[in-house]
Steps between C-alpha positions, in 0.01 A plus 500: 500500500149648477470388138612151592237472773231634270589253224509214752156576641344573161636190328456245779158391371427134455229480233283192535345320209125437489556130552704558817240744635216255439702220658570718806133575542401138436730362769395782737133417447552130566699563814246762604224242470706267720517779758123544456442134583736513794315799648165336437594179677674663796226757562190289528373688804276801533759751392549365146469776240454391139571851370829519690594158362435619141704814577798276583502362144463851365786621719724228359420607145545871581841437655597302187384792287713743699807279476446458125497878465803559720718222362860599571438872450646656813362847431149363451523288814602802707215699355256218574615486861449873533154481347386211718639657818225766496226235506361414841300188565256524789324165462485331838658153505300292749699178468882501510495222239349745248818710517715198421278417203548851365880468525475156341314644199749784465796262515346271234422800281859622525640157410265464203568855387871427469430153346646314797240224484700235686522707818135600471375143450721337766430776754125490437496123528681503833276772643189328365593175677578691816156664496328167438664365817482803729242723333202343678630606841240724660531770761429395856154596617461697821169478683382774734235452765339834588282512812298799619337478843421673824798558724364279777532197273872533421619239748256237370589582139872455562438168677274379217749579224785355709313174551378469141842532341702339780681825579655528154298797376683834493331813633596785268267775616303576815308827490299603804267781600303547820215289363643283222798286397622382160737213440690401184657155511729357232438138411660253262307269270630201696355640824160550338499154346599338829226686686242393243627140518451504877149636457582838647307784339650818639216718367230303681703493822562875490134581442415297809689757704278783620608833357656381173365719221673378186750237385670530161750274330721653227740322265800696370797414286765672290288489187154612605308596811152361515 
């Protein structure tokens, strides 16, 4: 039994010709470039990383290389899994879409490595069309209005913000001391646009209140805080 298992593992090697290897890498490169274009078009904002995009093409080729080496050799595949399991990747992924692109590259590399071009081409085409349609969707912006003032002015501040945004602003934080008060209101882009359309400048109105020291507006979203 032991000899049978040894012969099975040792002889289950699928040698690839040079032509097949080059074809695998050629198809992987073309599909990797399609992924490159998809990432470039769907990440036109501030978080676009050209180096990460190039790494996606390289990841596709590396996965193809690994699959060419493994082939149908079970012993080698088990050894490869054991070797890769000790590697830890600590690169922070800021956008959830980046993770899906990594899996996309790995899947294409696996398909090309086993010469399953039909699945790789059809799958990449479907995902590419999906990203063209939905890839431009951006994260919703969240605007914060931070007000620092003397405590005696808190009633006037609350009334001013309430009137400016028609009661639709959300008070997230109210910090008070004996002498001072700090407010943090959450606003939507629609509220800000509507206030500007009505000619209501909340900053000017707040500074008209005696005791207001500072007014800050902060824009946050899932991608970047600025």
